N, C-alpha and C positions, 0 to 999 in steps of 0.2 A: 120139859125135857132138855137135857144139857146136851150140847155137841161134844163130839169125842174130839181130841185133840187132832186127829187126822182131818177131821172135817174142818176145824178152824183153821187148820194150816193150808186146806185147799182153797178155802174161802179167802183168805188172806192174799194167797197167791193170785187168784182170780183177780182180786180187787186192785192189787198192784199192776196187774197187768193190764186191766182197764183203765188205771190213772196214766199208765205209760203210753197206751194207745191214744187216750184223750190228748196228753200233751203233744203226743207226735202230730195226731191230727191238728191241734191249734197251732203247731209250728209250720205245719203244711199250709194252713189256711193264711196265716199271717204271710208266709214267704209268697202265697200267690197273690195276696192282695197288694203286697209292696211290688212285686213284679209288675202287677197290672198298672199300679199308680205310675211307676217309673215310665212304662211303656207310654202311657196317657200323657205325661209329661215331655217325652220325646216327641211325640206326635204333635203336641199343641206347640213345641219351640219349633218345628219342621214347618208346620202350618202358618207360623208366625213369619218365618224368615223365607220361605221360599216363594210367596206370591210376587215379589218385586220382579222376578225375573219374568213371569208371564205377562205381567204387565207393561214392562219395557217392550217385551215382543209384540205385545198387541199394540201399543203405540207406534213401534216401528213399522208393524204390518200396515196399520192404518197410515202412517206415513208415507210409506212406500205405495200403498194404494192411491191415496191422494195425488202423489207426485207423478206416478206412472200413468194413471188415467187422465187423458185430456178432457178439459170440460166440454160439454156440448156446445156447438156453435150457436152464438147468439142469432136468434131470428130478428131481422129488421123488421120493425112493424112498417107496414106500407103506409108511405105519405099519403095523406088526403089528396084526393084529385082537386086541383083549383082550377077553375073555369078561367080561361084566358079573357084578359081586360081587352076589350075592343075599344081603342083610342078613336074617337070621330075624327074623320078627315076635317081639318079647318077649311071653311069655305075660302077661297082665295079673295084677298084684299085687293081691290082694284087700286092700281097705282094712281095717285093723284095727278090729275092732268093740269098742264100748265094754264093759269088763269090769264086769259086774253087781256091786253092792256086796254082798258076802255077809251082811252085817249084817240082822238082822230085828227088827222092832219090835211089840210087843204091849202092849196097855193093860194097867195093873196099878193097883189102887187099895188104899188102905190109911189108915185112919183118915179117910175121906172124901177124901183127896186123890188127885190124879191123878199116875200114874207112866208111863213107859216101860220095860218089861222088854225089854233089849237083848241079843240072843244072837249070838255071833261066834265063828268059829273060832280055834284057837289060831294065834298068829302075827299077829293082826289088830292094825292100829295105828289108834287113834282119832286123828282129825284135828279140828282146831278149826274149826267151822262158821262163825264170826264172828271178828272181831277183838276182842279185849280183854285184861285183866288176869288173870292165873292165881293162884288161891290154892290151895294144897294143906295139907290137915289130916290128921293120923293119929289113928286112933281104936283102942282096944283094949277088948274085953270082959273085966272084971277083976270076978269074984264076982258075975256076972249083970248087971253095970251096964256101959252104955256110956260110956267115957270118953276124953276128948281131950287130948292132951299128956301123957300119961302114958308110962312107960318102963320096962316089965316084959320083959326080954330073952326069957323062956320063953314069951310068949304073942304070937301073930302081930299085925301092925299091919295095919289096913286104911285105904287112903288115900280121902278126899273129893278130888276135883279139881272146883273151881269156875272157871268162865269168865264173866267179867262185862263187858259192853260198856256202853253209854251208855243202851241201852234193854232189854237181855237179860240173865239170869242163867240159866246152866245148871250143875247140879250132877249129876256123874257118881259113882255108889258102886260101883266095881270090886272084885274079890276081893282076897285077902291079898296084900300087899307081897311081892316076891321071889320067892313060890311061883306066884303066879296071874297078878300084875300087875308090871309094869315101868314105872316113872315115867319120862318122857322131859323133863319140865320141872320147874323148881323154884318154889318158893313167891315171888311176886312178879314172875315172868317176864311180858313181853309177847307176847302170841301174835298172829300174823296168821292171816288166813284159809288153811288148809291147814296149820297149824302142828302137827307130831306132839305129842300131849299125853301118851298113854300107850299101853302095847302089852300084849295078851292073852297070857301065855307060859305058862299052866296052863288045865286045864279047870274048876277050881273056880269056884263060883257066887259072886255079889255077896255083899257084907258083911251084905246085908239079910237073907240065909238065917242067918247067924250072931248076928244082933243080935235079928231081930223075927219072921222067917217060915221055918220049915224047909221049908215047900213051894217056896221059890223056887230056880229053876234057871237064872234068866238069868246072863249074865255080868256084867250092870251093870243097876243101877236107876238110872233118870235123871228128872230133873224139869226143867221150865223154867217162867220167870217173867218177867212183863212189870216193867220199871223206869221211873220209880221208884217205882210203887204197890206191887210186889211181888206182885200178883194172877197166879195161876197161869195157864199156857196150855197148850194140849192137847200133850203131849209126843210123842205118837205122830204126829200131824200135821206136828209140826216136824220128826221125824227121818225120815220118809217122803217128804217132798215138798221136800227140799233139792235 
């Protein structure tokens, strides 16, 4: 059945209107999409550019907080308790006592002259009691005569040791050379106070026993004289009061 011209005209009008509405709707949709897209780009750009400020502010806040807040005071660790060291009190060292001189001196006289009979142990060393010049003389008993300067090898030699200062002369008469007496000085030596003169190395008596008196048992017979007069002094007092 065919449509009338009026119906076809109405349908055409409706179709045109529908097409126009569709085009309008399309334009609106496209415009909405474009507007949304533009809004999204702006939001993205804003989101990209704006975080720098909050970051700086946060850093500043952290810096201010770190600067203004003082660190907690350090707590010192307690030092370990060290037990005190007790130093033992040293025992007092006894001071060395002066060794007594083992030499003994006894008075002895012969022909009206005074001598000192000195007795010492073997190993005793006679030291110079004053400074002076040493003279050594060697004596021998030959055929009952006392001789000086002799040289009989088979007979013992007996030394006389003289120490002479400006105001004193001391003469020592020890026992036989090399068997009872060891000389520690030579004729002409200069001795100072404390210089070793000779040493007793045997138990033999002074040469005085061989020469003059068999009763002598002392190691040395000594005499002391004043100079320049040559007058004798008490030898016992001299040897015991030094």
